[in-house]
N, C-alpha and C positions, 0 to 999 in steps of 0.2 A: 455414578460411575458405570460405564457400559460393561456388559458381561462379555467374557471371552468366547469367541466363536470356536466350536469344535465340530469338525465334519467326520462322521463315522459311517462306515459301510458294514452292516451286520452280516455275519456269516450264516445266520439262520433266517427265519421269517422276519421281514421288515416290519410288518404290522405288530407282531408280538414284541419286537424290540422296542417299538414306540410305546406300546402299552407298559412295558417294563420301566421305561424312562419316566412315564407319567406317574407311576406308582412309587417311584424311588427318589422323590425330590430331596429327601433329607439324607440320603445315602451318598457316599463318595463315588466318583466315577470309577475308581479301582474296584469297588465292591460290585458295581453294576456289570463291569466288563468280565469279572470273574464268573458271574452267573450267565451273562448273555454276551458271548464273545463278539467283537467287532474290530475291524481294522480302521485306521485313521489316515486322513490325508495330510496330517502334520504331526510332528513329534508331540507326545503327550506328557513328557516327564514333569513339566511344571504344573499340570492341572489334574493329575491322577488323584490326588488326595483332597481335591476341592469338592464341595457338594454339588450335586446335579443342579440344584436350584440356583447356584451361583454361575452357571455356565449357560451359553446359548448353543444347544446341540442340534445339529442338522443331520438328518439321516439321508444318505446319498447312495446312489448306485455307481458302480465302477466298471470300467472296461479292462481289457487285458493290458492296455497301455498306461493305465492310471498308476502313478506312484503311490504306494501305501506304506504304512509303518505298523509293525507289531507294537502293541502297548508294552513298554519295558517292564520286565520282571514278572510278567503274567504267563500262565499256562492256559492256552485256549483249549479247554477240554471238549468243548462242543464241536470243534472242527473235525469233520470227517476225515480229512487228509491234510497233511501239512501244506501250508501256503507259503511260498517264498515271495517276500515283498521286494520288488525291484527298487534300486536306489533312485532318488530323484534325478530327472534328466533336464538339462538346460536346453530350451528350445532354440534351434537356429531359426533365422528368418526364412521360412519355407516359401517356395514359389506359389503362384496363384493356384488355388484348388488343391493344394497339397494337404496331407494329413498333418495336423499340428501336434507335435509332441508336447507333453506338459512342461511348463516352465518351473524351474526350481523355486520354491517358496521361501527358503531360508537363506539369509546372507552368510557371510563368513562368520565363523564361530565367535561370539562375543567374548570379551575379556571378563574378568571377575567383576569389574565395576560397571559392566554393561556396554562399554564402548567397543565397537568392532575393531579388529586389527587392520582391516582394509575394507573398502566399500566402493563399488563401481556405480556409474550413473544409473544403470538399469536396476541395480539393487536398491539404490536410493529412491527411485520412483516407486518401486514395488512396496517398499516399507512405508513410505509417506502416504500412499494412497491405497493401502491394502484393504481397508474397509470399503472404499468406493469401488475398487476393482471387483470385490465380491458382490456388491450391490448391483452393478451393471451386469455382471455375469448371471445373476439370478433372473434378471429380466430377459436376457437372451435365452436362457434355458426354458423360460415360459413361452418362448416363441414371439416375444415382443421386440420391436425395433427401438434402439436407443441412440441418442445423440449426446456426445460428451463435449462440453464447451471448456476448453483449457488452452494453455500456452502451447503453441505449435512445437516448441522445443521438446516437450515430453511425449508427443504422440507416438514417435517411433518405438519408445520403450513401453508405452501404455497398452496399445492395442494387442500385441501378442500375448500379454499376460491376462487381459480380459478374456480373450478367446480361449486360452488354455484353462482359465478358471471355469469357464462355461462348458468345457469339455465338448467343444464343437469343432468341426473342420472349417478352415478359413478359406475364403475366396476373396482375393484382394484386388481392387482397382488401384494400381499404383501410377503416379505421375513420374515421368523421367526426372532424375535427381536435379538436373539443371533447371527444369521448369518449376519443380516444387519449390526450389530455393528462390527463384526470381519472382514467383507469383504471377507469371504471365504465360498463358497457354495460347500458342498460335491457332488460328482458325482451323487450319487443316488438321492439326493434331487434335484439336477439340472434337472435330467430327469423328476422328478415329476412336477417340475415347468414348464418345456416345455410342458408337457401334459396339465397342467392346463391353460397355456397361449393359447394353441391351442383351448381349449374348450371355453375360454372367448372371444377370438378375433373373432371366427366364430359365437359365440352366441350373439354378440352385436345387439341390436335392435335400432330402430329409437329413438333419444333423449337420447342415452347413449354414454359415452366416456370411453375408457379403460385407466386407470391410471397406469403408470409404475414408481413408486417412485425411483426404484433402477436400472434403465436401465444400468448405468455404471458398476455395479457389475455383471450384466448378460452377457455383451458383451465386457467388457474392454479388449483391446489387451495387450499382454505381449511382451517381447523381441523376443519371438518365433512366434509372429503373433497371429491370432485368434484361440481359441480352437475349437474343433469339436462341442461342445455344443453351443458356440457363433455363429458358422456358421449355425447351425440348427435353432437357434432363428432368425438370420438375414433372412434366407429363409422363415421362418414362417411369419415374419412381412411383407414381400413383397408379400406373397400369398393373403393378404387382403389389397391392397393399398387404398381402399375406406373407410376403417374403421377408425374413428377418434381416435387418440392416444394423450395422454398427458404424456410425459416422462421427467425425470429429470436426470441430470448428473453432477457430481462434476468436476470442471475444472482441478483438479489434476489427474484425471483418463482419459485415452485416449479412447474415443469412436471412433471406426473405421469410416472412412468417408462413407463407404458403408451403415452403419447403420444410420448415421446422415442424409444421403440423403433421407431416407424414410420419413422425416418430412418436411412439407411444409415451416415451419418457425422455426428459432432457435433464442432464446432470451437469452441474457446473463445478469445476475444480479450480479453486483460487487459493493461492498461498499454501501454507502448511498447517496441519492440525497441531494442537498443543502436545498430544500424546499419540503414539502409533503402536500397533501390535507387533511385538517381536517375541518369537519363541513362546507363544502362548501367554504372554503377559503384556501389559501396557508400559511403555517407556517414554520419557520425555524425548521430543525430537532432537534436543540438544545432546542427548546421549546416543540415540539410535543412529544418527547420521553424522556423528563426529568420531573420528578414529582415536585410538589410544594415544598415538604420537601427537596428534593435533591438540588433544586435551592437555597433555603433559607440558605443552609449551607455555601455558598460562597458569600462574600460581593460584589465583582466586577465581577460577572458572566456575560459573554457575549456569546450568542448562536452562533454568527458568529465565534468567536475565538475558541469555543469548536469544531465546525465543522472541523477546520483545524487539530484537534488532533484525530478525530474519523472518518474521511471521508472514510477510507479504511475498516472499520469494518462493519460486517453485523449487523442488528438491535438486534439480540440476544446477540452477543458479546458486543455491545454497552451497553446494559442493565447490562451485567455482569461487565463491566469495571466501570460503575457508581456505582453499588452495592459495588464493591471492594473499590472504593474511599471513599464511605460513611462509610464503615466498618472501614477503616483506620482512618478517622476523629473521629469516635466514640471512637476508642481506644486511641486517643490522648486527649480525654476529651473535646469534642466539646461544646462550650458555645453558646446557641441560641442568647444571647444578644451581642455576639462578633464573628460574622461569620469569617471564615478563608479566606485568600487570595486565589483567584482562581488558582494561580500558583501551590498550593498544589494539587488541583484536576488534573491539567495537569500532574504533576509528578507521581501521583498515576496511572493515565491511562497509562503513558509510562511504568511504572514498570509492570503493568498488561500485557501489550502487550508483553514485553520482557519475562515474565514468561510463556506465552501461546505459545511461539515459542522457540524451542531449539537452533535456529541458530542466531536469532537477539538479540543483547545485547545493553545495555545502555553505550555509550562511556563516558569517564571521561577526555578526552583531550580537552583543550581549546586553543583558538588562542594565549593566553598569554603564553602557554607552548612551543610555537614554536618561536624561535629567528629569527629576521630579516624578509626578504621577505615581506616588508610592501606593495609593489604594488600588490602582489598576494593576501594578506589579504584583501586589499581594494576591489579588484575585486570580491572576493568570498563573502564578507559581503554585497555588493550591490545585488548580486544574491539572497542571503538569504532574504534580505529585500523585494525583488520583490516577492518571494514565500510567504512571510508573509503579503503582501499587505500593506506595510508601506507607499509607495509612493502614492501621490494623482494623479492618472491618469485620463484622460477624461472619460474612461469607462472600464468595466471589461474585455471586449473582447480584448482591447489593452494590458491589463495587462497579459492576458493569452498568447498573442503572444510574450511578452517580457520575459516570464519565461523560463529559460534554462532547457533543458531536462537532460543534462549530461555534465560532464567535463572529459577531458582526460589529466591527469597529466603525463608529460613526462620529462625525465631528467636522469642524472647519478644515479646509485644506492646509497642509503643512504642519499638522500637529503630531506626525510620527506614527500614523496608523500602520503603514507598511513596515516601519522599523520594529514595531512591537511584534508583528508576525514573524519577522526574521529572528528576533531575540527568543521567541517561543521555540522556534525550530532548533536554534542553537542549544537551548537548555534541554530539549528533548533528545539531543544527539541525532537529530533528524535531518533529512534532506528537504529542500523547499522548492516549490515552483510558483512563480508569480505569473498569473494569467491576466492579461488585459481583457476587459469585457468584449470589445469589438473583435478580439482575436478568435472568439468562439463562434460568432455569428457568420452565416454563410448564405449565399443567395439560393442554393439548391435545397429543396424540401428534404428534411431528415438529416442533412449533413451537419447542422449545428448540434443536434442531439448526439450524432455519432462522435463528434469531437469531444463533447462532454463525457461520453462513456469512455473514450480513450484516455482522457485526462485522469479520471477516477481510477481506471484500471491500472494505469502507470503509477499512480500514487500508491495503490495497494501493493504493487510489486516492489516499490521503493520504501515501504514502511520500515521504521517509523518515518512519517512524512507529513508535511504541511502544504496544503494547496491554498494559495491566496488569490482570490478573484478581486482584482483592483477595479474600481468603478463598478461595483456589484449591481448598482441600479440599472446599468445598461443591459443586463441579461436576466434580471430577476424583478422586473417591474410588475406592478399589479396586473393580474390577468383581466382581460376585457371580454365583454360579451359580444363585441362587434364581430362581423363576419368577414372582415377584410383579411388579406393574406398576411399583413404585418402582425396583426393581433394574434392570428392563429399560430404564427411562428414563435412569437413571444410566449404564448401560453404553453406551447410544447416545450420550450426551454425550461420554464419554471417547473413543469411536470417532471422533466427528466432530472432536474436537480433534486426534487422531492424524492424521486425513486432511488437515486443514488444515496441520499442521506439516510433513508429508511433501511437501506440494505447493508449498512456497515457491519462488519464482523467485529465483535467485542475483543477478539484476540489480536486484531491488527491495530496497533497504535497509529491513528491517523486523525488529523484535525483539518477542518475546512474553515477558512477565514475569509469573510467578505469585508471590503472597505468601501465606504460611501460617505458623501457629505450631504446626501438627500435621502434620509431614512424614510421620509413620508412616501417615497415612491416604491419601496420594497413591498412585495406581495405579503399579505398577512400570514399566509400559511408557512412562510419561511421564518417569520418572527416568533414562532412558538419556541418557548425555552428548550423543548426537547430537540429542536433542530439547531437554530442559531440563537445564541444568547447575546442580546445587544449590549454593547459596552460603549459608553460615551467617552470620547477622548477630546475634551474641549481645549480651549486656549489655556496655556499654563498660568498658574498664579505666580505671585512674586517669588515665593520660595522655589518653585519649579523653574522659573526663568533664571534665577541665580545659579541653580545647579546646571541648567542647560548651558549658560554662559561659561561656567567653570569647565565643563566637559569640552566644549569647542575651543576655548582658549588653550587648553592643554593639547588638544589634537592639532591645532594649527600653529603651535609654538609661539603663542602670543603671551607675554608676561603681563599678568593683571593681578594687582594686589586685592586682598579681600574687600577693602573699602571700595575699590573701583568696581568690583563685581557687584557690590551692593547698589552702587549708583546705576550701573547698566541694567540691573534687574528692575529698578524703579523706572528708568527712562524708557524701557521697552514694554511698558504696560499696553496690553491689547495686541501684542505681536505673537505670532506663532513660532514654534521651534525652528522652522526652516528660515524664517527671517532673521532670528537671532544667530543662526549658523552663518548666514551670509555676511553679517557684520565681521566676524572673525576670519571668514574666508577672504573677504576683500582686504582686511588688514594684513593678512598673510601675503596676498599678492603685492600690496604696496611695499611690504618689508623686504621681500626677496626678489621681486620681479621688476621694480621700478628703479630708475636712476635719476637723481640720488634716491636712496631708500626713504620711503615714507614711514617714519617711526610710529609705532602704535601708541602715541601719547593720548591722554584723555581728550585733547582737542581733536585728534584724528578719529578716534572712536566716536566722538560726538558728531563729527561730520558724517560718518557712515550711518549712524542712527538717524540723523536728520534726513539724509538722502532717501532712506527707506520710507520715512514718514511722508516725504514729498511725493514719492511714487504712489503711496497709498492714497493720499489726498487727491491726486490726479485721477486715479481709478475711481474714487468715490464720486468725483464730479462728473465722470463719464457714465455713471450709473452702476459701477461695480459695488460689491458689498463693502460697507464702510469698515474701517479699522479704528477702534477707539484710540484717541490720541491723548497724551499727557500734556497738560499746559505747562510750558516751560516758564520758569520764573526769571524775570529780567534782573540783572544785578543792580544793586543800588550804587549810584555814583559811577565815575569813569573807571574803566578797566582796560586790560589789554585787548587789542583787536583780535577777532577770531580769524582763522584761516579763511581765505576767499572761498565762498560757497558753503561754509559751515552752517548748519542749522542748530546744533547744540554744542555746548562746551561742557564736558564732563569733568568734574573736579573731585579728586579723591583725597585732597588735603584740606588745609585751612584756608581755602580761597574765599572769594567774595560771598559765595553762597554758604559758607560754613563747611565742616567736614561731611563728606558723603552726600553732597547735594549736586544738583545739575544746574548749571548757570547758563546764561545766554538766552537769546530769543531767536525767532525765525528771521532770516534775512529778507 
């Protein structure tokens, strides 16, 4: 567990104060401050009686504008004269080159259970990224430039707080609002901005930092490389390498490496941390960013379970999702005396995430909709339970090591590989995106990798989520040592997938699933169990075929007795689930869409089975993969004629072939 950060400004000699801290590791902070008075940059009520060794104490210097606090209940005997601590001041957005007043560090007073009474977007950002704000500020104080990679939605709340925490004056290169939103900067305006940037960067004084909230829009590369203006800006940034810069870039836009290398440190903010600092203590994000009223609307609310649903969101999107869920509950007629089940909150959040992304959807396939494959279902259910934290394991670190990162479903076409992926997402209460392999590839160098980065970034924002790469072999084929352009592009795609898989956050429930019927083409590095766990989904056996037939008969409103289902399961030997589904689909069309209706008699179903076999035989003769056929037994003696064109007659009674047999031969 991380130690609580405490910032202290000693009233006496700073070196002597640091020596006192070093020699008082077993004493409480209260005892140290009674002997060596100091002011704090945050309230100390929660940590005064904790040992110094349990805290992370930073000795700071303050200016006349720095908000400070008296340690409560202490008499500062060493102070030569009384010091009046000003109240914290909330910083307005100051104009360029203006003095930056400190930003308030504490949100609205929390309730007894830790939930705040109210919380704004700015407060949510500050609470969620309090540790990172202090980290970036420490680099700026050391005179180093920093680039923060984060969602653009939070930048306007983030940079004022970083600058205030660094206690520097800010000089800001702002884009006009309409241009910043559109992401398009006209050439004339770009030249004006370059001139303004030159003026600001060379005019920086001691104690100032230049803030670039939209660095990505200024220098983002396209498929044709960097524009002439972006090159000019890059050259300008390197003309003053000693000037401290604070820049921001969205992960969906590519900042050229030559520009990123100008910054001493790069910090990425993605999703939400599990716990955040609040009032000198650590609190679950489901407590610190959810108000009293919102929490009271759901009877079995659990902040740990909520985190699994929102781990990939940024704090502003989290507040939007909670507000949407509260609005839905109000429309349903919320009764304060009868709170709703928290499952409705999770469902509303999932709907919200699907509506904010045009590619991720809510799946409606369940494991019960897939017939057979009980061993595969058991394996996948166990993996989902690991993700959900159902099992009681010795520690959380072990759980993270057991969680699978991805599955690779391989087997013949039509066996339900994509259906399994959708059922997994449904059981996880997750959103899903199915990506076709060719959808990722692009003719321009680097564009395919950018698309992959964007897919994974969107998946993290929509977590819990499942990303399915259909026809995975088209983008993850074995890497080649040849020097042609196609091989280099394929190698780069595989490398990008490996990078994304190795960069998973254990707190963000996310699965990647690939489907292929050519496992031998997949690169070996992706077949490692720590990345993709291969799972074979072959042709269904007789028990699975019977269950598949039962599921589809019910779905397509076709009455089929148990004995008839047994016969169909035997007669469809060698067929995949999609072919069995087509039998009942065509029977449904004949029953409801033909005149006169073609009743789903055993003879009619036999005709449909035979038609599929005839098509398979024709494909086999043309060189397609053969489908194993069942030899139909000819009935002994004369019998009723089959319908014209029928290839099989299925009998579920005591017909010529006996109970539960298939009769008839090919026409």
